[in-house]
A tleap script that builds the chain and sets N, CA, C and O, in Angstrom:
source leaprc.protein.ff14SB
mol = sequence {
  NMET TYR VAL ASP GLN VAL LEU ALA GLU GLY
  ASP VAL GLN PRO ILE SER GLY SER PRO PHE
  VAL ILE SER SER GLY PHE SER THR GLN GLN
  THR ILE ARG ASN LEU ARG SER GLY THR ASN
  TYR HIE VAL ARG VAL GLN GLY GLU ASN GLY
  ASN GLY ARG GLY SER LYS SER ASN LEU HIE
  CYS ALA ALA THR GLU ASP ALA ALA PRO ASP
  GLN VAL THR GLN LEU GLU SER ASP PRO LYS
  ALA LYS THR HIE ASN SER ILE SER ILE SER
  TRP GLN GLU GLY GLU TRP ASN GLY GLY LEU
  ASP VAL THR SER TYR GLY VAL SER CTRP
}
set mol.1.N position { 101.317 89.506 95.408 }
set mol.1.CA position { 100.294 88.853 96.185 }
set mol.1.C position { 99.042 89.716 96.155 }
set mol.1.O position { 99.140 90.941 96.231 }
set mol.2.N position { 97.893 89.116 96.048 }
set mol.2.CA position { 96.623 89.817 95.979 }
set mol.2.C position { 95.723 89.370 97.118 }
set mol.2.O position { 95.698 88.197 97.492 }
set mol.3.N position { 94.984 90.331 97.661 }
set mol.3.CA position { 93.868 89.986 98.539 }
set mol.3.C position { 92.642 90.017 97.646 }
set mol.3.O position { 92.446 90.968 96.888 }
set mol.4.N position { 91.837 89.011 97.729 }
set mol.4.CA position { 90.673 88.887 96.861 }
set mol.4.C position { 89.421 88.825 97.712 }
set mol.4.O position { 89.394 88.119 98.720 }
set mol.5.N position { 88.398 89.542 97.329 }
set mol.5.CA position { 87.080 89.464 97.938 }
set mol.5.C position { 87.113 89.719 99.439 }
set mol.5.O position { 86.788 88.830 100.227 }
set mol.6.N position { 87.501 90.915 99.837 }
set mol.6.CA position { 87.353 91.306 101.237 }
set mol.6.C position { 85.885 91.650 101.413 }
set mol.6.O position { 85.414 92.665 100.900 }
set mol.7.N position { 85.166 90.814 102.132 }
set mol.7.CA position { 83.727 90.984 102.303 }
set mol.7.C position { 83.389 91.189 103.767 }
set mol.7.O position { 83.865 90.451 104.630 }
set mol.8.N position { 82.576 92.178 104.045 }
set mol.8.CA position { 82.001 92.302 105.381 }
set mol.8.C position { 80.910 91.243 105.493 }
set mol.8.O position { 80.204 90.971 104.522 }
set mol.9.N position { 80.771 90.647 106.668 }
set mol.9.CA position { 79.791 89.584 106.844 }
set mol.9.C position { 78.410 90.073 106.442 }
set mol.9.O position { 77.989 91.154 106.854 }
set mol.10.N position { 77.718 89.306 105.660 }
set mol.10.CA position { 76.388 89.645 105.190 }
set mol.10.C position { 76.378 90.378 103.856 }
set mol.10.O position { 75.335 90.450 103.207 }
set mol.11.N position { 77.520 90.925 103.432 }
set mol.11.CA position { 77.597 91.609 102.145 }
set mol.11.C position { 77.762 90.582 101.032 }
set mol.11.O position { 78.292 89.493 101.252 }
set mol.12.N position { 77.308 90.936 99.852 }
set mol.12.CA position { 77.495 90.059 98.699 }
set mol.12.C position { 78.487 90.648 97.702 }
set mol.12.O position { 78.912 89.957 96.775 }
set mol.13.N position { 78.862 91.911 97.876 }
set mol.13.CA position { 79.827 92.557 97.004 }
set mol.13.C position { 81.087 92.885 97.804 }
set mol.13.O position { 80.983 93.233 98.980 }
set mol.14.N position { 82.276 92.784 97.199 }
set mol.14.CA position { 83.514 93.148 97.891 }
set mol.14.C position { 83.495 94.604 98.311 }
set mol.14.O position { 82.876 95.437 97.649 }
set mol.15.N position { 84.180 94.919 99.426 }
set mol.15.CA position { 84.269 96.305 99.855 }
set mol.15.C position { 85.098 97.090 98.867 }
set mol.15.O position { 85.858 96.516 98.087 }
set mol.16.N position { 84.956 98.397 98.898 }
set mol.16.CA position { 85.660 99.279 97.979 }
set mol.16.C position { 87.158 99.001 98.005 }
set mol.16.O position { 87.749 98.867 99.076 }
set mol.17.N position { 87.764 98.916 96.843 }
set mol.17.CA position { 89.200 98.692 96.743 }
set mol.17.C position { 89.595 97.239 96.683 }
set mol.17.O position { 90.787 96.940 96.611 }
set mol.18.N position { 88.650 96.321 96.708 }
set mol.18.CA position { 88.969 94.904 96.690 }
set mol.18.C position { 88.505 94.321 95.363 }
set mol.18.O position { 87.411 94.677 94.928 }
set mol.19.N position { 89.242 93.463 94.696 }
set mol.19.CA position { 90.595 93.015 95.048 }
set mol.19.C position { 91.638 94.077 94.707 }
set mol.19.O position { 91.410 94.936 93.854 }
set mol.20.N position { 92.755 94.008 95.368 }
set mol.20.CA position { 93.795 94.991 95.120 }
set mol.20.C position { 95.158 94.408 95.442 }
set mol.20.O position { 95.274 93.470 96.231 }
set mol.21.N position { 96.197 94.975 94.821 }
set mol.21.CA position { 97.570 94.536 95.090 }
set mol.21.C position { 97.946 95.023 96.474 }
set mol.21.O position { 97.778 96.204 96.779 }
set mol.22.N position { 98.450 94.141 97.314 }
set mol.22.CA position { 98.790 94.581 98.662 }
set mol.22.C position { 100.278 94.576 98.929 }
set mol.22.O position { 100.737 95.322 99.793 }
set mol.23.N position { 101.051 93.770 98.227 }
set mol.23.CA position { 102.483 93.736 98.504 }
set mol.23.C position { 103.220 93.206 97.289 }
set mol.23.O position { 102.652 92.515 96.443 }
set mol.24.N position { 104.483 93.543 97.225 }
set mol.24.CA position { 105.315 92.993 96.169 }
set mol.24.C position { 106.542 92.388 96.823 }
set mol.24.O position { 106.838 92.681 97.981 }
set mol.25.N position { 107.235 91.573 96.116 }
set mol.25.CA position { 108.402 90.923 96.695 }
set mol.25.C position { 108.014 89.711 97.512 }
set mol.25.O position { 107.116 88.960 97.131 }
set mol.26.N position { 108.690 89.517 98.638 }
set mol.26.CA position { 108.531 88.284 99.409 }
set mol.26.C position { 107.674 88.426 100.652 }
set mol.26.O position { 107.608 87.493 101.453 }
set mol.27.N position { 107.020 89.556 100.841 }
set mol.27.CA position { 106.216 89.779 102.040 }
set mol.27.C position { 105.043 88.805 102.093 }
set mol.27.O position { 104.350 88.598 101.097 }
set mol.28.N position { 104.830 88.218 103.254 }
set mol.28.CA position { 103.684 87.322 103.458 }
set mol.28.C position { 102.780 87.845 104.560 }
set mol.28.O position { 102.064 87.071 105.195 }
set mol.29.N position { 102.804 89.150 104.792 }
set mol.29.CA position { 101.963 89.772 105.811 }
set mol.29.C position { 101.516 91.127 105.304 }
set mol.29.O position { 102.285 91.844 104.664 }
set mol.30.N position { 100.260 91.481 105.593 }
set mol.30.CA position { 99.753 92.791 105.192 }
set mol.30.C position { 98.652 93.206 106.143 }
set mol.30.O position { 97.851 92.369 106.559 }
set mol.31.N position { 98.593 94.474 106.493 }
set mol.31.CA position { 97.502 95.027 107.292 }
set mol.31.C position { 96.500 95.660 106.341 }
set mol.31.O position { 96.864 96.500 105.518 }
set mol.32.N position { 95.255 95.266 106.451 }
set mol.32.CA position { 94.179 95.851 105.647 }
set mol.32.C position { 93.537 96.933 106.507 }
set mol.32.O position { 93.015 96.644 107.584 }
set mol.33.N position { 93.573 98.155 106.046 }
set mol.33.CA position { 93.139 99.302 106.855 }
set mol.33.C position { 91.791 99.853 106.396 }
set mol.33.O position { 91.252 99.471 105.357 }
set mol.34.N position { 91.272 100.763 107.215 }
set mol.34.CA position { 90.029 101.496 106.937 }
set mol.34.C position { 88.818 100.583 106.852 }
set mol.34.O position { 87.920 100.797 106.037 }
set mol.35.N position { 88.803 99.564 107.702 }
set mol.35.CA position { 87.656 98.670 107.781 }
set mol.35.C position { 86.703 99.181 108.858 }
set mol.35.O position { 87.075 100.041 109.657 }
set mol.36.N position { 85.508 98.671 108.882 }
set mol.36.CA position { 84.499 99.068 109.860 }
set mol.36.C position { 84.700 98.290 111.160 }
set mol.36.O position { 84.970 97.089 111.135 }
set mol.37.N position { 84.568 98.977 112.292 }
set mol.37.CA position { 84.738 98.326 113.597 }
set mol.37.C position { 83.628 97.307 113.850 }
set mol.37.O position { 82.524 97.426 113.318 }
set mol.38.N position { 83.943 96.308 114.669 }
set mol.38.CA position { 82.948 95.317 115.072 }
set mol.38.C position { 82.358 94.533 113.917 }
set mol.38.O position { 81.180 94.180 113.955 }
set mol.39.N position { 83.147 94.252 112.890 }
set mol.39.CA position { 82.637 93.592 111.691 }
set mol.39.C position { 83.499 92.380 111.354 }
set mol.39.O position { 84.726 92.438 111.438 }
set mol.40.N position { 82.860 91.300 110.978 }
set mol.40.CA position { 83.576 90.125 110.487 }
set mol.40.C position { 83.887 90.327 109.008 }
set mol.40.O position { 83.030 90.757 108.236 }
set mol.41.N position { 85.127 90.011 108.623 }
set mol.41.CA position { 85.539 90.108 107.224 }
set mol.41.C position { 86.003 88.746 106.733 }
set mol.41.O position { 86.618 87.981 107.476 }
set mol.42.N position { 85.706 88.454 105.483 }
set mol.42.CA position { 86.112 87.210 104.841 }
set mol.42.C position { 87.147 87.556 103.777 }
set mol.42.O position { 86.886 88.386 102.906 }
set mol.43.N position { 88.310 86.931 103.840 }
set mol.43.CA position { 89.442 87.305 102.995 }
set mol.43.C position { 90.013 86.075 102.299 }
set mol.43.O position { 90.055 84.990 102.878 }
set mol.44.N position { 90.446 86.249 101.065 }
set mol.44.CA position { 91.207 85.247 100.315 }
set mol.44.C position { 92.480 85.908 99.826 }
set mol.44.O position { 92.497 87.114 99.581 }
set mol.45.N position { 93.537 85.144 99.683 }
set mol.45.CA position { 94.812 85.660 99.181 }
set mol.45.C position { 95.289 84.749 98.058 }
set mol.45.O position { 95.080 83.537 98.099 }
set mol.46.N position { 95.934 85.346 97.051 }
set mol.46.CA position { 96.540 84.533 96.006 }
set mol.46.C position { 97.866 85.167 95.596 }
set mol.46.O position { 97.999 86.389 95.536 }
set mol.47.N position { 98.835 84.312 95.319 }
set mol.47.CA position { 100.149 84.772 94.884 }
set mol.47.C position { 100.187 84.981 93.383 }
set mol.47.O position { 99.334 84.495 92.640 }
set mol.48.N position { 101.204 85.721 92.957 }
set mol.48.CA position { 101.373 85.973 91.529 }
set mol.48.C position { 102.862 85.996 91.216 }
set mol.48.O position { 103.669 86.477 92.011 }
set mol.49.N position { 103.215 85.469 90.046 }
set mol.49.CA position { 104.591 85.575 89.544 }
set mol.49.C position { 104.529 85.815 88.038 }
set mol.49.O position { 103.462 86.117 87.503 }
set mol.50.N position { 105.650 85.684 87.361 }
set mol.50.CA position { 105.708 85.936 85.927 }
set mol.50.C position { 104.826 85.021 85.099 }
set mol.50.O position { 104.563 85.312 83.932 }
set mol.51.N position { 104.364 83.926 85.675 }
set mol.51.CA position { 103.496 82.994 84.953 }
set mol.51.C position { 102.016 83.228 85.225 }
set mol.51.O position { 101.170 82.511 84.690 }
set mol.52.N position { 101.693 84.221 86.049 }
set mol.52.CA position { 100.289 84.517 86.342 }
set mol.52.C position { 99.967 84.382 87.821 }
set mol.52.O position { 100.856 84.277 88.666 }
set mol.53.N position { 98.701 84.388 88.102 }
set mol.53.CA position { 98.208 84.252 89.480 }
set mol.53.C position { 97.963 82.788 89.805 }
set mol.53.O position { 97.499 82.012 88.970 }
set mol.54.N position { 98.290 82.431 91.052 }
set mol.54.CA position { 98.022 81.077 91.521 }
set mol.54.C position { 96.593 80.926 91.999 }
set mol.54.O position { 95.778 81.840 91.872 }
set mol.55.N position { 96.305 79.768 92.546 }
set mol.55.CA position { 94.973 79.495 93.083 }
set mol.55.C position { 94.711 80.361 94.310 }
set mol.55.O position { 95.627 80.736 95.041 }
set mol.56.N position { 93.449 80.660 94.509 }
set mol.56.CA position { 93.050 81.437 95.689 }
set mol.56.C position { 93.117 80.554 96.936 }
set mol.56.O position { 92.857 79.352 96.883 }
set mol.57.N position { 93.469 81.178 98.049 }
set mol.57.CA position { 93.483 80.463 99.324 }
set mol.57.C position { 92.053 80.136 99.750 }
set mol.57.O position { 91.088 80.613 99.152 }
set mol.58.N position { 91.936 79.324 100.783 }
set mol.58.CA position { 90.642 79.121 101.413 }
set mol.58.C position { 90.186 80.442 102.014 }
set mol.58.O position { 91.007 81.307 102.319 }
set mol.59.N position { 88.899 80.594 102.181 }
set mol.59.CA position { 88.340 81.795 102.785 }
set mol.59.C position { 88.715 81.836 104.266 }
set mol.59.O position { 88.591 80.834 104.969 }
set mol.60.N position { 89.171 82.992 104.733 }
set mol.60.CA position { 89.525 83.180 106.147 }
set mol.60.C position { 88.635 84.268 106.721 }
set mol.60.O position { 88.410 85.291 106.074 }
set mol.61.N position { 88.126 84.058 107.933 }
set mol.61.CA position { 87.280 85.037 108.596 }
set mol.61.C position { 88.070 85.687 109.731 }
set mol.61.O position { 88.668 84.994 110.555 }
set mol.62.N position { 88.070 87.004 109.771 }
set mol.62.CA position { 88.704 87.758 110.847 }
set mol.62.C position { 87.797 88.929 111.200 }
set mol.62.O position { 87.106 89.459 110.330 }
set mol.63.N position { 87.792 89.335 112.461 }
set mol.63.CA position { 86.914 90.410 112.915 }
set mol.63.C position { 87.723 91.577 113.464 }
set mol.63.O position { 88.757 91.392 114.106 }
set mol.64.N position { 87.230 92.776 113.199 }
set mol.64.CA position { 87.817 93.968 113.803 }
set mol.64.C position { 87.248 94.128 115.215 }
set mol.64.O position { 86.206 93.560 115.544 }
set mol.65.N position { 87.942 94.903 116.037 }
set mol.65.CA position { 87.469 95.146 117.399 }
set mol.65.C position { 86.221 96.023 117.374 }
set mol.65.O position { 85.996 96.789 116.437 }
set mol.66.N position { 85.414 95.891 118.431 }
set mol.66.CA position { 84.245 96.743 118.586 }
set mol.66.C position { 84.701 98.162 118.936 }
set mol.66.O position { 85.824 98.360 119.400 }
set mol.67.N position { 83.831 99.141 118.715 }
set mol.67.CA position { 84.137 100.537 119.008 }
set mol.67.C position { 82.888 101.214 119.567 }
set mol.67.O position { 81.804 100.630 119.570 }
set mol.68.N position { 83.045 102.423 120.028 }
set mol.68.CA position { 81.905 103.204 120.509 }
set mol.68.C position { 80.993 103.534 119.328 }
set mol.68.O position { 81.459 103.622 118.192 }
set mol.69.N position { 79.703 103.715 119.589 }
set mol.69.CA position { 78.782 104.025 118.490 }
set mol.69.C position { 78.995 105.433 117.940 }
set mol.69.O position { 79.560 106.302 118.604 }
set mol.70.N position { 78.523 105.632 116.704 }
set mol.70.CA position { 78.554 106.959 116.082 }
set mol.70.C position { 77.642 107.916 116.837 }
set mol.70.O position { 76.773 107.501 117.603 }
set mol.71.N position { 77.860 109.207 116.602 }
set mol.71.CA position { 77.041 110.262 117.192 }
set mol.71.C position { 75.581 110.096 116.782 }
set mol.71.O position { 75.288 109.767 115.632 }
set mol.72.N position { 74.666 110.324 117.723 }
set mol.72.CA position { 73.241 110.255 117.400 }
set mol.72.C position { 72.893 111.377 116.423 }
set mol.72.O position { 73.618 112.366 116.317 }
set mol.73.N position { 71.794 111.215 115.723 }
set mol.73.CA position { 71.357 112.212 114.743 }
set mol.73.C position { 69.944 112.668 115.071 }
set mol.73.O position { 69.266 112.071 115.907 }
set mol.74.N position { 69.512 113.713 114.417 }
set mol.74.CA position { 68.147 114.237 114.501 }
set mol.74.C position { 67.703 114.501 115.937 }
set mol.74.O position { 66.578 114.178 116.317 }
set mol.75.N position { 68.594 115.089 116.726 }
set mol.75.CA position { 68.239 115.485 118.092 }
set mol.75.C position { 67.279 116.659 118.011 }
set mol.75.O position { 67.594 117.676 117.394 }
set mol.76.N position { 66.110 116.530 118.627 }
set mol.76.CA position { 65.115 117.591 118.582 }
set mol.76.C position { 64.250 117.555 119.826 }
set mol.76.O position { 64.208 116.556 120.544 }
set mol.77.N position { 63.569 118.644 120.065 }
set mol.77.CA position { 62.630 118.704 121.185 }
set mol.77.C position { 61.215 118.827 120.630 }
set mol.77.O position { 61.000 119.311 119.519 }
set mol.78.N position { 60.271 118.382 121.426 }
set mol.78.CA position { 58.866 118.428 121.037 }
set mol.78.C position { 58.231 119.631 121.726 }
set mol.78.O position { 58.043 119.604 122.943 }
set mol.79.N position { 57.892 120.697 120.974 }
set mol.79.CA position { 57.340 121.894 121.605 }
set mol.79.C position { 55.987 121.656 122.276 }
set mol.79.O position { 55.591 122.427 123.151 }
set mol.80.N position { 55.277 120.606 121.880 }
set mol.80.CA position { 53.974 120.312 122.479 }
set mol.80.C position { 54.110 119.513 123.779 }
set mol.80.O position { 53.148 119.387 124.537 }
set mol.81.N position { 55.311 118.973 124.033 }
set mol.81.CA position { 55.495 118.117 125.206 }
set mol.81.C position { 56.321 118.812 126.289 }
set mol.81.O position { 56.980 118.150 127.090 }
set mol.82.N position { 56.285 120.147 126.314 }
set mol.82.CA position { 57.037 120.859 127.349 }
set mol.82.C position { 56.071 121.403 128.401 }
set mol.82.O position { 54.903 121.679 128.128 }
set mol.83.N position { 56.602 121.545 129.597 }
set mol.83.CA position { 55.845 122.150 130.697 }
set mol.83.C position { 56.689 123.291 131.254 }
set mol.83.O position { 57.728 123.636 130.690 }
set mol.84.N position { 56.231 123.884 132.380 }
set mol.84.CA position { 57.003 124.972 132.981 }
set mol.84.C position { 58.325 124.484 133.568 }
set mol.84.O position { 59.204 125.296 133.857 }
set mol.85.N position { 58.481 123.164 133.749 }
set mol.85.CA position { 59.748 122.657 134.305 }
set mol.85.C position { 60.261 121.396 133.613 }
set mol.85.O position { 61.044 120.653 134.203 }
set mol.86.N position { 59.834 121.138 132.365 }
set mol.86.CA position { 60.341 119.957 131.658 }
set mol.86.C position { 60.285 120.162 130.151 }
set mol.86.O position { 59.520 120.983 129.644 }
set mol.87.N position { 61.112 119.400 129.452 }
set mol.87.CA position { 61.095 119.328 127.994 }
set mol.87.C position { 61.172 117.863 127.601 }
set mol.87.O position { 61.597 117.023 128.393 }
set mol.88.N position { 60.765 117.561 126.387 }
set mol.88.CA position { 60.858 116.199 125.859 }
set mol.88.C position { 61.742 116.239 124.612 }
set mol.88.O position { 61.501 117.027 123.698 }
set mol.89.N position { 62.751 115.395 124.583 }
set mol.89.CA position { 63.664 115.341 123.442 }
set mol.89.C position { 63.635 113.945 122.830 }
set mol.89.O position { 63.258 112.969 123.479 }
set mol.90.N position { 64.046 113.874 121.557 }
set mol.90.CA position { 64.159 112.579 120.876 }
set mol.90.C position { 65.338 112.642 119.924 }
set mol.90.O position { 65.814 113.726 119.585 }
set mol.91.N position { 65.809 111.479 119.491 }
set mol.91.CA position { 66.942 111.387 118.572 }
set mol.91.C position { 66.892 110.055 117.858 }
set mol.91.O position { 66.135 109.159 118.231 }
set mol.92.N position { 67.716 109.937 116.819 }
set mol.92.CA position { 67.874 108.691 116.087 }
set mol.92.C position { 69.253 108.123 116.402 }
set mol.92.O position { 70.213 108.865 116.611 }
set mol.93.N position { 69.334 106.803 116.432 }
set mol.93.CA position { 70.624 106.143 116.632 }
set mol.93.C position { 71.569 106.561 115.508 }
set mol.93.O position { 71.136 106.789 114.378 }
set mol.94.N position { 72.865 106.662 115.823 }
set mol.94.CA position { 73.866 107.001 114.807 }
set mol.94.C position { 73.924 105.942 113.721 }
set mol.94.O position { 73.346 104.864 113.854 }
set mol.95.N position { 74.630 106.262 112.646 }
set mol.95.CA position { 74.701 105.360 111.491 }
set mol.95.C position { 75.294 104.005 111.847 }
set mol.95.O position { 74.831 102.984 111.338 }
set mol.96.N position { 76.319 103.967 112.719 }
set mol.96.CA position { 76.994 102.710 113.044 }
set mol.96.C position { 77.009 102.521 114.545 }
set mol.96.O position { 77.351 103.440 115.289 }
set mol.97.N position { 76.635 101.324 114.997 }
set mol.97.CA position { 76.565 101.057 116.434 }
set mol.97.C position { 77.880 100.551 117.020 }
set mol.97.O position { 77.927 100.187 118.195 }
set mol.98.N position { 78.940 100.523 116.229 }
set mol.98.CA position { 80.239 100.089 116.734 }
set mol.98.C position { 80.400 98.586 116.799 }
set mol.98.O position { 81.413 98.097 117.302 }
set mol.99.N position { 79.434 97.848 116.307 }
set mol.99.CA position { 79.521 96.396 116.314 }
set mol.99.C position { 78.730 95.742 117.438 }
set mol.99.O position { 78.623 94.516 117.488 }
set mol.100.N position { 78.179 96.538 118.333 }
set mol.100.CA position { 77.358 96.029 119.438 }
set mol.100.C position { 76.075 96.842 119.515 }
set mol.100.O position { 76.045 97.996 119.087 }
set mol.101.N position { 75.006 96.245 120.063 }
set mol.101.CA position { 73.783 97.011 120.274 }
set mol.101.C position { 74.047 98.130 121.267 }
set mol.101.O position { 74.776 97.940 122.241 }
set mol.102.N position { 73.454 99.304 121.024 }
set mol.102.CA position { 73.536 100.405 121.982 }
set mol.102.C position { 72.651 100.035 123.160 }
set mol.102.O position { 71.474 99.725 122.979 }
set mol.103.N position { 73.204 100.063 124.361 }
set mol.103.CA position { 72.460 99.634 125.552 }
set mol.103.C position { 71.937 100.777 126.390 }
set mol.103.O position { 71.054 100.570 127.222 }
set mol.104.N position { 72.461 101.990 126.194 }
set mol.104.CA position { 71.951 103.141 126.928 }
set mol.104.C position { 72.426 104.432 126.263 }
set mol.104.O position { 73.352 104.418 125.452 }
set mol.105.N position { 71.794 105.526 126.610 }
set mol.105.CA position { 72.178 106.854 126.137 }
set mol.105.C position { 72.346 107.742 127.354 }
set mol.105.O position { 71.552 107.675 128.293 }
set mol.106.N position { 73.374 108.573 127.341 }
set mol.106.CA position { 73.574 109.565 128.391 }
set mol.106.C position { 73.044 110.893 127.909 }
set mol.106.O position { 73.428 111.359 126.836 }
set mol.107.N position { 72.165 111.515 128.682 }
set mol.107.CA position { 71.602 112.815 128.348 }
set mol.107.C position { 72.129 113.809 129.375 }
set mol.107.O position { 71.953 113.622 130.579 }
set mol.108.N position { 72.770 114.858 128.896 }
set mol.108.CA position { 73.319 115.870 129.834 }
set mol.108.C position { 72.794 117.243 129.469 }
set mol.108.O position { 72.443 117.506 128.319 }
set mol.109.N position { 72.744 118.107 130.456 }
set mol.109.CA position { 72.313 119.491 130.243 }
set mol.109.C position { 72.986 120.393 131.226 }
set mol.109.O position { 72.757 121.602 131.212 }
savepdb mol mol.pdb
quit
């Protein structure tokens, strides 16, 4: 059995490792791992036997659960924006937001 064209929503190319053999024998279930959180995936499956591969299934959409966002990057302070009792800091959002917009940041010191 093959999974064909595992696509993250909005992508036009299959994710790395797709298509790939996922099971042999009579198994009709497989867990696809190492996917991105909070993302819709489009999957097709096709069977194979000694005569070749069968027709591809209809496209199925499934989503992974949301997760916390990645660590922020480029944390820095502005030396021109400091006073005797304050500093000004800035940062960039992490690479992945976990599937949801970041709604707040906690700053601790």
